[in-house]
A tleap script that builds the chain and sets N, CA, C and O, in Angstrom:
source leaprc.protein.ff14SB
mol = sequence {
  NMET PRO VAL ASN VAL VAL LYS THR TYR GLU
  ASP GLU ILE ALA TRP GLU ARG ALA LYS ALA
  ARG ALA ARG GLU GLN TYR PRO ASP ALA THR
  GLY GLU ARG PHE TYR ARG ILE VAL MET ALA
  ILE TYR LYS LYS MET THR HIE TYR ARG PRO
  HIE SER ARG HIE ARG SER GLU HIE GLY CCYS
}
set mol.1.N position { 67.142 86.716 75.028 }
set mol.1.CA position { 66.697 85.754 75.977 }
set mol.1.C position { 67.187 84.376 75.543 }
set mol.1.O position { 66.894 83.989 74.412 }
set mol.2.N position { 67.907 83.611 76.351 }
set mol.2.CA position { 68.404 82.324 75.946 }
set mol.2.C position { 67.291 81.285 75.992 }
set mol.2.O position { 66.748 80.964 77.050 }
set mol.3.N position { 66.972 80.770 74.807 }
set mol.3.CA position { 65.866 79.827 74.719 }
set mol.3.C position { 66.199 78.483 75.303 }
set mol.3.O position { 65.283 77.708 75.581 }
set mol.4.N position { 67.484 78.155 75.511 }
set mol.4.CA position { 67.832 76.898 76.152 }
set mol.4.C position { 67.602 76.949 77.672 }
set mol.4.O position { 67.585 75.902 78.320 }
set mol.5.N position { 67.429 78.107 78.233 }
set mol.5.CA position { 67.274 78.278 79.661 }
set mol.5.C position { 65.837 78.784 79.977 }
set mol.5.O position { 65.167 78.255 80.864 }
set mol.6.N position { 65.405 79.777 79.260 }
set mol.6.CA position { 64.106 80.434 79.483 }
set mol.6.C position { 63.045 79.681 78.633 }
set mol.6.O position { 62.999 79.860 77.416 }
set mol.7.N position { 62.217 78.864 79.253 }
set mol.7.CA position { 61.326 78.016 78.476 }
set mol.7.C position { 59.823 78.257 78.764 }
set mol.7.O position { 58.979 77.984 77.910 }
set mol.8.N position { 59.501 78.761 79.947 }
set mol.8.CA position { 58.102 78.975 80.293 }
set mol.8.C position { 57.814 80.456 80.433 }
set mol.8.O position { 58.717 81.293 80.410 }
set mol.9.N position { 56.517 80.760 80.581 }
set mol.9.CA position { 56.136 82.134 80.804 }
set mol.9.C position { 56.716 82.695 82.092 }
set mol.9.O position { 57.124 83.855 82.154 }
set mol.10.N position { 56.746 81.846 83.129 }
set mol.10.CA position { 57.319 82.267 84.402 }
set mol.10.C position { 58.809 82.499 84.265 }
set mol.10.O position { 59.343 83.403 84.907 }
set mol.11.N position { 59.491 81.727 83.462 }
set mol.11.CA position { 60.893 81.945 83.176 }
set mol.11.C position { 61.133 83.288 82.490 }
set mol.11.O position { 62.096 83.996 82.787 }
set mol.12.N position { 60.221 83.623 81.555 }
set mol.12.CA position { 60.341 84.949 80.881 }
set mol.12.C position { 60.188 86.103 81.826 }
set mol.12.O position { 60.887 87.109 81.713 }
set mol.13.N position { 59.277 85.963 82.756 }
set mol.13.CA position { 59.066 87.009 83.782 }
set mol.13.C position { 60.321 87.136 84.628 }
set mol.13.O position { 60.782 88.248 84.889 }
set mol.14.N position { 60.884 86.005 85.061 }
set mol.14.CA position { 62.094 86.059 85.872 }
set mol.14.C position { 63.272 86.662 85.063 }
set mol.14.O position { 64.083 87.402 85.619 }
set mol.15.N position { 63.363 86.346 83.759 }
set mol.15.CA position { 64.398 86.896 82.930 }
set mol.15.C position { 64.305 88.429 82.839 }
set mol.15.O position { 65.317 89.127 82.904 }
set mol.16.N position { 63.088 88.930 82.689 }
set mol.16.CA position { 62.856 90.369 82.602 }
set mol.16.C position { 63.167 91.039 83.960 }
set mol.16.O position { 63.712 92.142 83.999 }
set mol.17.N position { 62.828 90.385 85.033 }
set mol.17.CA position { 63.205 90.920 86.349 }
set mol.17.C position { 64.690 90.905 86.593 }
set mol.17.O position { 65.208 91.818 87.236 }
set mol.18.N position { 65.399 89.903 86.105 }
set mol.18.CA position { 66.856 89.817 86.216 }
set mol.18.C position { 67.485 90.960 85.387 }
set mol.18.O position { 68.444 91.588 85.835 }
set mol.19.N position { 66.959 91.222 84.207 }
set mol.19.CA position { 67.485 92.316 83.369 }
set mol.19.C position { 67.271 93.659 84.068 }
set mol.19.O position { 68.159 94.511 84.030 }
set mol.20.N position { 66.125 93.866 84.698 }
set mol.20.CA position { 65.846 95.117 85.383 }
set mol.20.C position { 66.799 95.232 86.581 }
set mol.20.O position { 67.332 96.318 86.808 }
set mol.21.N position { 67.031 94.212 87.326 }
set mol.21.CA position { 67.966 94.230 88.462 }
set mol.21.C position { 69.348 94.515 87.984 }
set mol.21.O position { 70.060 95.297 88.614 }
set mol.22.N position { 69.775 93.906 86.872 }
set mol.22.CA position { 71.115 94.117 86.327 }
set mol.22.C position { 71.291 95.610 85.953 }
set mol.22.O position { 72.334 96.214 86.203 }
set mol.23.N position { 70.229 96.175 85.348 }
set mol.23.CA position { 70.358 97.593 84.917 }
set mol.23.C position { 70.507 98.512 86.191 }
set mol.23.O position { 71.248 99.495 86.182 }
set mol.24.N position { 69.769 98.140 87.272 }
set mol.24.CA position { 69.854 98.947 88.484 }
set mol.24.C position { 71.203 98.858 89.144 }
set mol.24.O position { 71.757 99.871 89.570 }
set mol.25.N position { 71.736 97.671 89.233 }
set mol.25.CA position { 72.988 97.414 89.964 }
set mol.25.C position { 74.256 97.695 89.166 }
set mol.25.O position { 75.294 98.040 89.729 }
set mol.26.N position { 74.155 97.539 87.822 }
set mol.26.CA position { 75.325 97.690 86.929 }
set mol.26.C position { 74.907 98.571 85.728 }
set mol.26.O position { 74.773 98.059 84.616 }
set mol.27.N position { 74.704 99.863 85.937 }
set mol.27.CA position { 74.212 100.706 84.880 }
set mol.27.C position { 75.248 100.871 83.740 }
set mol.27.O position { 74.859 101.211 82.623 }
set mol.28.N position { 76.486 100.651 83.981 }
set mol.28.CA position { 77.477 100.820 82.911 }
set mol.28.C position { 77.772 99.545 82.125 }
set mol.28.O position { 78.539 99.591 81.163 }
set mol.29.N position { 77.174 98.390 82.512 }
set mol.29.CA position { 77.483 97.131 81.841 }
set mol.29.C position { 76.763 97.123 80.497 }
set mol.29.O position { 75.612 97.547 80.398 }
set mol.30.N position { 77.439 96.645 79.476 }
set mol.30.CA position { 76.912 96.524 78.144 }
set mol.30.C position { 77.374 95.218 77.476 }
set mol.30.O position { 78.316 94.567 77.928 }
set mol.31.N position { 76.695 94.866 76.413 }
set mol.31.CA position { 77.094 93.709 75.590 }
set mol.31.C position { 77.170 92.420 76.410 }
set mol.31.O position { 76.303 92.104 77.225 }
set mol.32.N position { 78.280 91.684 76.137 }
set mol.32.CA position { 78.494 90.402 76.747 }
set mol.32.C position { 78.503 90.476 78.266 }
set mol.32.O position { 77.945 89.603 78.930 }
set mol.33.N position { 79.108 91.474 78.806 }
set mol.33.CA position { 79.181 91.647 80.291 }
set mol.33.C position { 77.812 91.744 80.866 }
set mol.33.O position { 77.521 91.106 81.878 }
set mol.34.N position { 76.926 92.550 80.236 }
set mol.34.CA position { 75.537 92.679 80.727 }
set mol.34.C position { 74.841 91.355 80.685 }
set mol.34.O position { 74.183 90.966 81.651 }
set mol.35.N position { 74.975 90.637 79.563 }
set mol.35.CA position { 74.347 89.332 79.428 }
set mol.35.C position { 74.770 88.329 80.528 }
set mol.35.O position { 73.938 87.604 81.073 }
set mol.36.N position { 76.090 88.309 80.839 }
set mol.36.CA position { 76.591 87.428 81.845 }
set mol.36.C position { 76.035 87.795 83.238 }
set mol.36.O position { 75.747 86.918 84.053 }
set mol.37.N position { 75.893 89.089 83.485 }
set mol.37.CA position { 75.344 89.582 84.746 }
set mol.37.C position { 73.864 89.178 84.869 }
set mol.37.O position { 73.416 88.712 85.917 }
set mol.38.N position { 73.138 89.366 83.796 }
set mol.38.CA position { 71.700 88.995 83.768 }
set mol.38.C position { 71.553 87.481 83.993 }
set mol.38.O position { 70.700 87.056 84.772 }
set mol.39.N position { 72.385 86.658 83.309 }
set mol.39.CA position { 72.278 85.239 83.475 }
set mol.39.C position { 72.586 84.819 84.896 }
set mol.39.O position { 71.923 83.936 85.440 }
set mol.40.N position { 73.590 85.444 85.508 }
set mol.40.CA position { 73.947 85.070 86.897 }
set mol.40.C position { 72.791 85.441 87.825 }
set mol.40.O position { 72.456 84.663 88.718 }
set mol.41.N position { 72.192 86.574 87.644 }
set mol.41.CA position { 71.072 86.980 88.499 }
set mol.41.C position { 69.889 86.061 88.265 }
set mol.41.O position { 69.228 85.644 89.217 }
set mol.42.N position { 69.612 85.738 86.999 }
set mol.42.CA position { 68.517 84.847 86.657 }
set mol.42.C position { 68.684 83.473 87.333 }
set mol.42.O position { 67.743 82.935 87.917 }
set mol.43.N position { 69.887 82.930 87.239 }
set mol.43.CA position { 70.124 81.622 87.856 }
set mol.43.C position { 69.923 81.645 89.366 }
set mol.43.O position { 69.393 80.692 89.936 }
set mol.44.N position { 70.337 82.710 90.007 }
set mol.44.CA position { 70.124 82.821 91.426 }
set mol.44.C position { 68.633 82.964 91.748 }
set mol.44.O position { 68.157 82.363 92.712 }
set mol.45.N position { 67.906 83.730 90.978 }
set mol.45.CA position { 66.485 83.949 91.243 }
set mol.45.C position { 65.704 82.700 91.070 }
set mol.45.O position { 64.773 82.449 91.835 }
set mol.46.N position { 66.042 81.894 90.091 }
set mol.46.CA position { 65.223 80.701 89.785 }
set mol.46.C position { 65.817 79.410 90.306 }
set mol.46.O position { 65.273 78.334 90.059 }
set mol.47.N position { 66.920 79.499 91.020 }
set mol.47.CA position { 67.615 78.299 91.555 }
set mol.47.C position { 67.853 77.346 90.413 }
set mol.47.O position { 67.570 76.154 90.541 }
set mol.48.N position { 68.370 77.837 89.287 }
set mol.48.CA position { 68.553 77.115 88.065 }
set mol.48.C position { 69.515 75.970 88.236 }
set mol.48.O position { 70.582 76.126 88.829 }
set mol.49.N position { 69.143 74.821 87.719 }
set mol.49.CA position { 70.044 73.632 87.698 }
set mol.49.C position { 69.946 73.052 86.290 }
set mol.49.O position { 68.852 72.712 85.840 }
set mol.50.N position { 71.055 72.936 85.599 }
set mol.50.CA position { 71.011 72.360 84.248 }
set mol.50.C position { 70.658 70.878 84.299 }
set mol.50.O position { 71.046 70.180 85.236 }
set mol.51.N position { 69.957 70.413 83.341 }
set mol.51.CA position { 69.544 69.037 83.255 }
set mol.51.C position { 70.518 68.284 82.418 }
set mol.51.O position { 70.918 68.773 81.362 }
set mol.52.N position { 70.922 67.115 82.837 }
set mol.52.CA position { 71.830 66.275 82.065 }
set mol.52.C position { 71.074 65.117 81.463 }
set mol.52.O position { 70.280 64.472 82.150 }
set mol.53.N position { 71.299 64.844 80.216 }
set mol.53.CA position { 70.617 63.722 79.564 }
set mol.53.C position { 71.084 62.392 80.164 }
set mol.53.O position { 70.283 61.477 80.351 }
set mol.54.N position { 72.367 62.292 80.460 }
set mol.54.CA position { 72.903 61.012 80.991 }
set mol.54.C position { 72.205 60.671 82.295 }
set mol.54.O position { 71.834 59.516 82.504 }
set mol.55.N position { 72.016 61.637 83.172 }
set mol.55.CA position { 71.404 61.360 84.466 }
set mol.55.C position { 69.951 60.886 84.297 }
set mol.55.O position { 69.509 59.928 84.933 }
set mol.56.N position { 69.249 61.574 83.442 }
set mol.56.CA position { 67.858 61.184 83.266 }
set mol.56.C position { 67.682 59.813 82.555 }
set mol.56.O position { 66.698 59.115 82.796 }
set mol.57.N position { 68.620 59.445 81.699 }
set mol.57.CA position { 68.543 58.148 80.997 }
set mol.57.C position { 68.848 57.042 81.907 }
set mol.57.O position { 68.270 55.966 81.760 }
set mol.58.N position { 69.750 57.230 82.881 }
set mol.58.CA position { 70.159 56.153 83.730 }
set mol.58.C position { 69.476 56.219 85.123 }
set mol.58.O position { 69.703 55.353 85.969 }
set mol.59.N position { 68.679 57.206 85.336 }
set mol.59.CA position { 67.924 57.334 86.581 }
set mol.59.C position { 68.821 57.636 87.770 }
set mol.59.O position { 68.456 57.307 88.899 }
set mol.60.N position { 69.939 58.229 87.568 }
set mol.60.CA position { 70.852 58.655 88.645 }
set mol.60.C position { 70.515 59.995 89.199 }
set mol.60.O position { 71.193 60.477 90.105 }
savepdb mol mol.pdb
quit
């Protein structure tokens, strides 16, 4: 689980759900490919948007 993305208990639940969905849809995926699939599903499920330090410092 990527600690830079999954930070709260709710995030952990979403990460586990994304892993389960990835296993269902891509049973042959392993290693890095599996991780990329899980991350893509997780981001879609949580409407993930990375936070930029520059934007928050300048109020943009």
